[in-house]
N, CA, C and O atoms as a DFTB+ gen file, in Angstrom:
464 C
 N C O
     1  1       7.390      -7.614     -17.452
     2  2       6.833      -6.415     -16.833
     3  2       7.831      -5.917     -15.786
     4  3       8.402      -6.701     -15.028
     5  1       8.026      -4.617     -15.764
     6  2       8.938      -3.987     -14.813
     7  2       8.204      -3.709     -13.499
     8  3       6.975      -3.724     -13.439
     9  1       8.983      -3.457     -12.458
    10  2       8.407      -3.223     -11.133
    11  2       8.905      -1.903     -10.564
    12  3      10.081      -1.562     -10.685
    13  1       8.007      -1.181      -9.951
    14  2       8.329      -0.007      -9.150
    15  2       7.761      -0.307      -7.773
    16  3       6.611      -0.732      -7.662
    17  1       8.547      -0.092      -6.717
    18  2       8.061      -0.495      -5.406
    19  2       8.206       0.599      -4.360
    20  3       9.045       1.494      -4.461
    21  1       7.362       0.489      -3.365
    22  2       7.425       1.310      -2.158
    23  2       7.516       0.307      -1.013
    24  3       6.618      -0.512      -0.820
    25  1       8.597       0.378      -0.266
    26  2       8.860      -0.617       0.768
    27  2       8.733      -0.014       2.170
    28  3       9.302       1.037       2.466
    29  1       7.987      -0.691       3.007
    30  2       7.846      -0.339       4.426
    31  2       7.331       1.082       4.659
    32  3       7.889       1.829       5.463
    33  1       6.275       1.441       3.958
    34  2       5.607       2.725       4.165
    35  2       4.840       2.629       5.488
    36  3       3.985       1.760       5.655
    37  1       5.150       3.520       6.418
    38  2       4.554       3.462       7.751
    39  2       3.461       4.513       7.900
    40  3       3.704       5.710       7.747
    41  1       2.257       4.043       8.200
    42  2       1.128       4.928       8.476
    43  2       0.637       4.616       9.886
    44  3       0.906       3.540      10.419
    45  1      -0.081       5.557      10.482
    46  2      -0.686       5.315      11.795
    47  2      -2.179       5.557      11.657
    48  3      -2.623       6.643      11.284
    49  1      -2.942       4.516      11.968
    50  2      -4.387       4.651      11.822
    51  2      -5.142       3.625      12.632
    52  3      -4.564       2.785      13.321
    53  1      -6.444       3.720      12.528
    54  2      -7.343       2.783      13.201
    55  2      -7.526       1.576      12.298
    56  3      -7.963       1.703      11.155
    57  1      -7.188       0.403      12.821
    58  2      -7.422      -0.847      12.105
    59  2      -7.526      -1.966      13.137
    60  3      -6.692      -2.069      14.037
    61  1      -8.537      -2.788      13.003
    62  2      -8.708      -3.891      13.932
    63  2     -10.132      -4.016      14.412
    64  3     -10.966      -3.138      14.188
    65  1     -10.396      -5.132      15.080
    66  2     -11.763      -5.428      15.523
    67  2     -11.964      -5.233      17.017
    68  3     -13.099      -5.127      17.481
    69  1     -10.886      -5.184      17.767
    70  2     -10.997      -5.031      19.218
    71  2     -11.228      -3.572      19.604
    72  3     -10.817      -2.656      18.891
    73  1     -11.885      -3.371      20.734
    74  2     -12.215      -2.017      21.184
    75  2     -10.973      -1.121      21.277
    76  3     -10.999       0.030      20.842
    77  1      -9.891      -1.655      21.845
    78  2      -8.675      -0.846      21.979
    79  2      -8.108      -0.471      20.609
    80  3      -7.526       0.602      20.453
    81  1      -8.274      -1.346      19.618
    82  2      -7.783      -1.058      18.268
    83  2      -8.635       0.005      17.579
    84  3      -8.159       0.697      16.679
    85  1      -9.886       0.134      18.000
    86  2     -10.809       1.083      17.383
    87  2     -10.664       2.483      17.982
    88  3     -11.179       3.451      17.422
    89  1      -9.965       2.598      19.118
    90  2      -9.847       3.904      19.770
    91  2      -8.441       4.485      19.720
    92  3      -8.266       5.694      19.868
    93  1      -7.446       3.645      19.514
    94  2      -6.060       4.115      19.494
    95  2      -5.399       3.782      18.158
    96  3      -5.342       2.614      17.773
    97  1      -4.902       4.789      17.451
    98  2      -4.185       4.508      16.194
    99  2      -2.981       3.601      16.452
   100  3      -2.344       3.670      17.504
   101  1      -2.694       2.774      15.493
   102  2      -1.542       1.893      15.584
   103  2      -0.754       1.926      14.282
   104  3      -1.229       2.426      13.263
   105  1       0.446       1.389      14.332
   106  2       1.280       1.346      13.132
   107  2       0.680       0.390      12.111
   108  3       0.212      -0.699      12.443
   109  1       0.709       0.833      10.867
   110  2       0.302       0.012       9.728
   111  2       1.456       0.082       8.734
   112  3       1.828       1.164       8.280
   113  1       2.008      -1.055       8.406
   114  2       3.149      -1.131       7.496
   115  2       2.640      -1.576       6.127
   116  3       1.965      -2.598       6.009
   117  1       2.969      -0.803       5.100
   118  2       2.434      -1.057       3.759
   119  2       3.584      -1.232       2.769
   120  3       4.526      -0.440       2.740
   121  1       3.484      -2.286       1.962
   122  2       4.432      -2.529       0.883
   123  2       3.649      -2.644      -0.424
   124  3       2.639      -3.343      -0.506
   125  1       4.141      -1.944      -1.433
   126  2       3.449      -1.908      -2.720
   127  2       4.456      -2.174      -3.833
   128  3       5.491      -1.512      -3.917
   129  1       4.151      -3.139      -4.680
   130  2       4.934      -3.371      -5.892
   131  2       4.002      -3.141      -7.067
   132  3       2.975      -3.805      -7.200
   133  1       4.375      -2.184      -7.926
   134  2       3.558      -1.804      -9.072
   135  2       4.222      -2.318     -10.343
   136  3       5.410      -2.089     -10.568
   137  1       3.458      -3.005     -11.160
   138  2       3.971      -3.586     -12.397
   139  2       3.605      -2.667     -13.560
   140  3       2.444      -2.299     -13.745
   141  1       4.629      -2.307     -14.341
   142  2       4.463      -1.341     -15.418
   143  2       5.542      -1.565     -16.467
   144  3       6.387      -2.447     -16.314
   145  1       5.514      -0.782     -17.512
   146  2       6.575      -0.796     -18.524
   147  2       7.378       0.495     -18.344
   148  3       6.843       1.591     -18.514
   149  1       8.650       0.366     -18.004
   150  2       9.477       1.547     -17.735
   151  2      10.340       1.961     -18.935
   152  3      11.205       2.825     -18.795
   153  1      10.120       1.362     -20.103
   154  2      10.947       1.702     -21.272
   155  2      10.915       3.199     -21.601
   156  3      11.960       3.821     -21.790
   157  1       9.713       3.766     -21.668
   158  2       9.587       5.190     -22.011
   159  2      10.282       6.067     -20.966
   160  3      10.977       7.021     -21.317
   161  1      10.098       5.747     -19.696
   162  2      10.725       6.524     -18.632
   163  2      12.242       6.416     -18.697
   164  3      12.949       7.404     -18.494
   165  1      12.738       5.231     -18.975
   166  2      14.184       5.037     -19.081
   167  2      14.784       5.785     -20.256
   168  3      15.903       6.292     -20.169
   169  1      14.047       5.855     -21.354
   170  2      14.541       6.537     -22.550
   171  2      14.455       8.057     -22.410
   172  3      15.370       8.773     -22.819
   173  1      13.357       8.546     -21.833
   174  2      13.139       9.995     -21.779
   175  2      13.779      10.660     -20.564
   176  3      14.114      11.844     -20.614
   177  1      13.951       9.924     -19.491
   178  2      14.438      10.479     -18.226
   179  2      13.532      11.614     -17.742
   180  3      13.994      12.590     -17.151
   181  1      12.219      11.459     -18.011
   182  2      11.223      12.477     -17.688
   183  2      10.214      11.904     -16.691
   184  3       9.653      10.832     -16.919
   185  1       9.986      12.613     -15.594
   186  2       9.066      12.154     -14.555
   187  2       7.664      11.914     -15.101
   188  3       6.929      11.095     -14.549
   189  1       7.275      12.603     -16.169
   190  2       5.949      12.421     -16.765
   191  2       5.760      11.006     -17.304
   192  3       4.629      10.541     -17.445
   193  1       6.864      10.320     -17.606
   194  2       6.794       8.957     -18.114
   195  2       6.965       7.909     -17.010
   196  3       6.955       6.708     -17.280
   197  1       7.120       8.364     -15.787
   198  2       7.378       7.471     -14.649
   199  2       6.134       7.318     -13.785
   200  3       5.193       8.107     -13.876
   201  1       6.149       6.293     -12.948
   202  2       5.203       6.222     -11.843
   203  2       5.803       7.100     -10.754
   204  3       6.906       6.839     -10.273
   205  1       5.091       8.116     -10.377
   206  2       5.594       9.012      -9.344
   207  2       5.298       8.375      -7.983
   208  3       4.202       8.521      -7.442
   209  1       6.288       7.671      -7.444
   210  2       6.063       6.932      -6.203
   211  2       5.769       7.843      -5.029
   212  3       5.130       7.416      -4.067
   213  1       6.219       9.086      -5.081
   214  2       5.893      10.032      -4.017
   215  2       4.393      10.326      -4.015
   216  3       3.768      10.365      -2.955
   217  1       3.826      10.530      -5.183
   218  2       2.386      10.772      -5.310
   219  2       1.596       9.570      -4.818
   220  3       0.621       9.720      -4.082
   221  1       2.015       8.379      -5.223
   222  2       1.337       7.153      -4.795
   223  2       1.425       7.013      -3.280
   224  3       0.416       6.754      -2.623
   225  1       2.611       7.181      -2.722
   226  2       2.816       7.010      -1.279
   227  2       1.961       7.987      -0.475
   228  3       1.336       7.595       0.511
   229  1       1.928       9.238      -0.883
   230  2       1.140      10.239      -0.151
   231  2      -0.351       9.898      -0.175
   232  3      -1.046      10.045       0.830
   233  1      -0.831       9.443      -1.328
   234  2      -2.241       9.089      -1.460
   235  2      -2.585       7.893      -0.570
   236  3      -3.616       7.894       0.103
   237  1      -1.737       6.891      -0.567
   238  2      -1.970       5.681       0.220
   239  2      -1.880       5.986       1.720
   240  3      -2.726       5.534       2.492
   241  1      -0.868       6.743       2.134
   242  2      -0.724       7.100       3.553
   243  2      -1.937       7.873       4.059
   244  3      -2.482       7.564       5.118
   245  1      -2.346       8.862       3.308
   246  2      -3.492       9.676       3.717
   247  2      -4.734       8.810       3.866
   248  3      -5.510       8.987       4.806
   249  1      -4.923       7.881       2.950
   250  2      -6.090       7.011       3.033
   251  2      -5.992       6.069       4.229
   252  3      -6.942       5.951       5.003
   253  1      -4.853       5.398       4.387
   254  2      -4.677       4.420       5.471
   255  2      -4.866       5.064       6.840
   256  3      -5.359       4.420       7.766
   257  1      -4.481       6.315       6.970
   258  2      -4.573       6.994       8.258
   259  2      -5.991       7.417       8.620
   260  3      -6.271       7.702       9.785
   261  1      -6.889       7.461       7.640
   262  2      -8.261       7.880       7.943
   263  2      -9.316       6.812       7.661
   264  3     -10.481       7.002       8.010
   265  1      -8.940       5.706       7.044
   266  2      -9.913       4.706       6.586
   267  2     -10.679       4.026       7.722
   268  3     -11.886       3.811       7.613
   269  1      -9.989       3.689       8.802
   270  2     -10.654       3.043       9.928
   271  2     -11.217       1.668       9.596
   272  3     -12.294       1.313      10.076
   273  1     -10.512       0.892       8.788
   274  2     -10.983      -0.444       8.398
   275  2     -10.860      -1.423       9.560
   276  3     -10.049      -1.233      10.466
   277  1     -11.667      -2.461       9.519
   278  2     -11.634      -3.501      10.543
   279  2     -10.525      -4.516      10.282
   280  3      -9.916      -5.025      11.222
   281  1     -10.262      -4.810       9.017
   282  2      -9.309      -5.872       8.684
   283  2      -8.209      -5.371       7.748
   284  3      -8.400      -4.426       6.982
   285  1      -7.057      -6.032       7.834
   286  2      -5.966      -5.709       6.909
   287  2      -6.350      -6.127       5.493
   288  3      -5.885      -5.524       4.526
   289  1      -7.189      -7.146       5.358
   290  2      -7.640      -7.585       4.037
   291  2      -8.415      -6.477       3.324
   292  3      -8.199      -6.218       2.140
   293  1      -9.317      -5.829       4.057
   294  2     -10.113      -4.746       3.462
   295  2      -9.232      -3.561       3.094
   296  3      -9.410      -2.969       2.030
   297  1      -8.288      -3.209       3.954
   298  2      -7.395      -2.097       3.645
   299  2      -6.530      -2.416       2.430
   300  3      -6.306      -1.551       1.584
   301  1      -6.042      -3.652       2.339
   302  2      -5.234      -4.048       1.182
   303  2      -6.041      -3.945      -0.111
   304  3      -5.524      -3.480      -1.126
   305  1      -7.299      -4.373      -0.083
   306  2      -8.167      -4.258      -1.270
   307  2      -8.349      -2.796      -1.674
   308  3      -8.266      -2.456      -2.855
   309  1      -8.596      -1.938      -0.690
   310  2      -8.756      -0.510      -0.962
   311  2      -7.504       0.057      -1.630
   312  3      -7.589       0.789      -2.615
   313  1      -6.360      -0.287      -1.086
   314  2      -5.095       0.223      -1.616
   315  2      -4.861      -0.288      -3.031
   316  3      -4.457       0.478      -3.906
   317  1      -5.107      -1.559      -3.263
   318  2      -4.926      -2.117      -4.603
   319  2      -5.797      -1.386      -5.619
   320  3      -5.334      -1.043      -6.707
   321  1      -7.053      -1.150      -5.265
   322  2      -7.965      -0.419      -6.157
   323  2      -7.442       0.978      -6.460
   324  3      -7.479       1.429      -7.604
   325  1      -6.956       1.658      -5.427
   326  2      -6.439       3.019      -5.609
   327  2      -5.218       3.038      -6.527
   328  3      -5.109       3.898      -7.401
   329  1      -4.313       2.102      -6.330
   330  2      -3.093       2.060      -7.139
   331  2      -3.422       1.746      -8.599
   332  3      -2.812       2.312      -9.507
   333  1      -4.376       0.852      -8.827
   334  2      -4.730       0.488     -10.206
   335  2      -5.468       1.600     -10.940
   336  3      -5.689       1.498     -12.146
   337  1      -5.852       2.657     -10.236
   338  2      -6.457       3.818     -10.898
   339  2      -5.434       4.592     -11.729
   340  3      -5.809       5.325     -12.643
   341  1      -4.156       4.438     -11.422
   342  2      -3.116       5.094     -12.215
   343  2      -3.009       4.398     -13.569
   344  3      -2.933       3.172     -13.639
   345  1      -3.005       5.185     -14.641
   346  2      -3.070       4.650     -15.999
   347  2      -1.972       3.655     -16.344
   348  3      -2.246       2.631     -16.969
   349  1      -0.756       3.932     -15.955
   350  2       0.374       3.129     -16.408
   351  2       0.702       1.936     -15.506
   352  3       1.742       1.300     -15.679
   353  1      -0.164       1.629     -14.557
   354  2       0.053       0.475     -13.676
   355  2      -0.910      -0.631     -14.087
   356  3      -2.126      -0.443     -14.081
   357  1      -0.352      -1.787     -14.445
   358  2      -1.160      -2.906     -14.927
   359  2      -1.526      -3.908     -13.838
   360  3      -2.581      -4.541     -13.881
   361  1      -0.628      -4.037     -12.860
   362  2      -0.820      -5.022     -11.795
   363  2      -0.170      -4.476     -10.541
   364  3       0.768      -3.683     -10.617
   365  1      -0.670      -4.900      -9.380
   366  2      -0.103      -4.435      -8.112
   367  2      -0.080      -5.573      -7.102
   368  3      -0.981      -6.410      -7.051
   369  1       0.959      -5.575      -6.317
   370  2       1.104      -6.474      -5.180
   371  2       1.100      -5.581      -3.948
   372  3       1.939      -4.688      -3.826
   373  1       0.156      -5.814      -3.028
   374  2       0.010      -4.972      -1.846
   375  2       0.145      -5.828      -0.592
   376  3      -0.520      -6.854      -0.451
   377  1       1.005      -5.398       0.306
   378  2       1.132      -6.031       1.613
   379  2       0.749      -5.036       2.689
   380  3       1.212      -3.896       2.683
   381  1      -0.093      -5.465       3.609
   382  2      -0.490      -4.629       4.741
   383  2      -0.216      -5.439       6.007
   384  3      -0.684      -6.568       6.153
   385  1       0.551      -4.839       6.916
   386  2       0.941      -5.531       8.139
   387  2       0.627      -4.689       9.368
   388  3       0.593      -3.460       9.320
   389  1       0.399      -5.401      10.474
   390  2       0.247      -4.768      11.785
   391  2       1.410      -5.240      12.652
   392  3       1.362      -6.334      13.214
   393  1       2.449      -4.423      12.760
   394  2       3.598      -4.805      13.595
   395  2       3.187      -4.985      15.057
   396  3       2.459      -4.165      15.616
   397  1       3.663      -6.058      15.654
   398  2       3.419      -6.288      17.073
   399  2       2.006      -6.690      17.434
   400  3       1.659      -6.700      18.616
   401  1       1.179      -7.021      16.459
   402  2      -0.219      -7.358      16.756
   403  2      -0.367      -8.713      17.444
   404  3      -1.326      -8.937      18.184
   405  1       0.573      -9.605      17.201
   406  2       0.539     -10.926      17.816
   407  2       1.811     -11.111      18.637
   408  3       2.924     -10.906      18.153
   409  1       1.615     -11.496      19.863
   410  2       2.742     -11.699      20.765
   411  2       3.734     -12.690      20.170
   412  3       3.346     -13.700      19.584
   413  1       4.998     -12.392      20.327
   414  2       6.116     -13.198      19.844
   415  2       6.273     -13.176      18.330
   416  3       6.985     -14.012      17.772
   417  1       5.621     -12.239      17.661
   418  2       5.834     -12.079      16.215
   419  2       6.211     -10.628      15.933
   420  3       5.786      -9.716      16.643
   421  1       6.993     -10.431      14.918
   422  2       7.353      -9.073      14.515
   423  2       6.155      -8.383      13.881
   424  3       5.928      -7.190      14.086
   425  1       5.378      -9.161      13.095
   426  2       4.296      -8.557      12.351
   427  2       3.329      -9.630      11.865
   428  3       3.703     -10.794      11.721
   429  1       2.092      -9.234      11.614
   430  2       1.112     -10.093      10.944
   431  2       0.467      -9.268       9.845
   432  3       0.406      -8.042       9.936
   433  1      -0.014      -9.939       8.806
   434  2      -0.632      -9.182       7.739
   435  2      -1.091     -10.042       6.590
   436  3      -1.254     -11.256       6.714
   437  1      -1.294      -9.381       5.470
   438  2      -1.786     -10.030       4.271
   439  2      -1.071      -9.436       3.064
   440  3      -0.662      -8.275       3.086
   441  1      -0.925     -10.229       2.021
   442  2      -0.365      -9.761       0.759
   443  2      -1.311     -10.207      -0.343
   444  3      -1.661     -11.384      -0.432
   445  1      -1.727      -9.258      -1.188
   446  2      -2.644      -9.572      -2.278
   447  2      -2.081      -9.103      -3.602
   448  3      -1.253      -8.193      -3.642
   449  1      -2.521      -9.713      -4.674
   450  2      -2.121      -9.326      -6.026
   451  2      -3.392      -9.062      -6.819
   452  3      -4.305      -9.887      -6.832
   453  1      -3.448      -7.914      -7.476
   454  2      -4.608      -7.551      -8.286
   455  2      -4.138      -6.988      -9.617
   456  3      -3.062      -6.396      -9.703
   457  1      -4.952      -7.174     -10.659
   458  2      -4.631      -6.689     -12.007
   459  2      -5.817      -5.937     -12.577
   460  3      -6.950      -6.065     -12.113
   461  1      -5.520      -5.144     -13.604
   462  2      -6.601      -4.471     -14.334
   463  2      -7.302      -5.470     -15.201
   464  3      -8.248      -5.119     -15.905
């Protein structure tokens, strides 16, 4: 299976359980690896045969910025479900991180894998 990825997509939204996290948007870092067959796209050189990563990224960013989830786990599940709605994607790996959420760490988060 081939992979198409979006690396370090930065959104700003409400995520977290603490009062300050519920009132002030924070950075949310999203990584998505989509598993598909790229043979047709490689042969045709036509965007209609490709996963349009711009379309995926815009949809995910818009959702992450308004979702207001409590946990990165819930946001990752939402994103995985949304990505698997695209016909030509069979499996997805989603990482959701909160940069700077824990002192002395660059980032904390979760990575999940889901399939159709």
